[in-house]
C-alpha positions in Angstrom: 0.0 0.0 0.0 2.8 2.5 0.7 4.0 3.1 -2.8 6.3 5.8 -4.0 4.5 7.9 -6.7 7.1 6.8 -9.2 6.4 3.1 -8.6 2.9 2.9 -10.1 4.1 0.9 -13.1 2.3 -2.3 -12.2 -0.4 -3.1 -9.7 -1.7 -6.6 -10.2 -5.3 -6.7 -11.2 -5.4 -3.0 -12.3 -5.2 -1.8 -15.9 -2.3 0.5 -16.8 -4.8 3.0 -18.2 -6.3 3.4 -14.7 -2.9 3.6 -13.0 -1.8 6.3 -15.5 -4.9 8.4 -14.9 -4.7 8.1 -11.1 -1.0 8.9 -11.2 -1.8 12.1 -13.1 -4.2 13.2 -10.3 -1.7 12.2 -7.6 1.1 14.0 -9.3 -1.0 17.2 -9.8 -1.1 17.0 -13.6 -4.9 17.2 -13.4 -7.4 17.8 -10.6 -9.7 14.9 -11.4 -10.3 12.0 -13.9 -13.2 9.7 -14.7 -12.6 6.0 -14.7 -15.1 4.1 -16.8 -16.1 0.4 -16.6 -14.2 -0.6 -13.5 -15.1 -4.0 -12.1 -15.8 -4.2 -8.4 -12.4 -5.9 -8.0 -10.6 -3.0 -9.7 -12.5 -0.5 -7.6 -11.5 -2.3 -4.5 -7.8 -2.3 -5.6 -8.0 1.4 -6.2 -9.5 2.0 -2.8 -6.8 -0.2 -1.1 -3.9 1.4 -3.0 -4.8 5.0 -3.3 -7.4 5.9 -0.7 -4.9 7.9 1.3 -4.0 10.0 -1.8 -7.2 10.6 -3.7 -11.0 11.0 -3.1 -13.1 8.5 -5.0 -16.8 9.2 -5.9 -18.8 6.5 -7.5 -21.1 8.0 -10.2 -22.7 4.9 -11.6 -23.0 1.2 -10.7 -24.7 -1.6 -12.7 -24.5 -5.3 -13.2 -23.1 -6.5 -16.6 -24.1 -9.9 -17.9 -25.4 -10.8 -14.4 -21.8 -11.1 -13.2 -19.8 -8.1 -12.3 -20.6 -4.8 -10.8 -19.3 -2.2 -13.2 -18.5 1.2 -11.7 -17.9 4.6 -13.1 -15.9 6.7 -10.6 -14.4 10.1 -10.4 -11.0 10.3 -8.8 -9.8 13.7 -7.5 -6.9 15.0 -5.5 -7.5 14.6 -1.8 -8.1 18.0 -0.2 -5.8 18.5 2.8 
């Protein structure tokens, strides 16, 4: 969980696209990003890995093919 900001290259179970977008928020390149089509497992990984660095707001949830909860979430810099 305690990752250096330069060490986000690979988090098992999380797409590089999501890691890149979250890193942009954490590093101050942008104030917020929207992550589309997260599975519940991916959402949980993001919470576990980044919750101390970013705020996560779920904007949409739904079941896809009666299997996975798919989530759309907005990730923004944590206000200190």
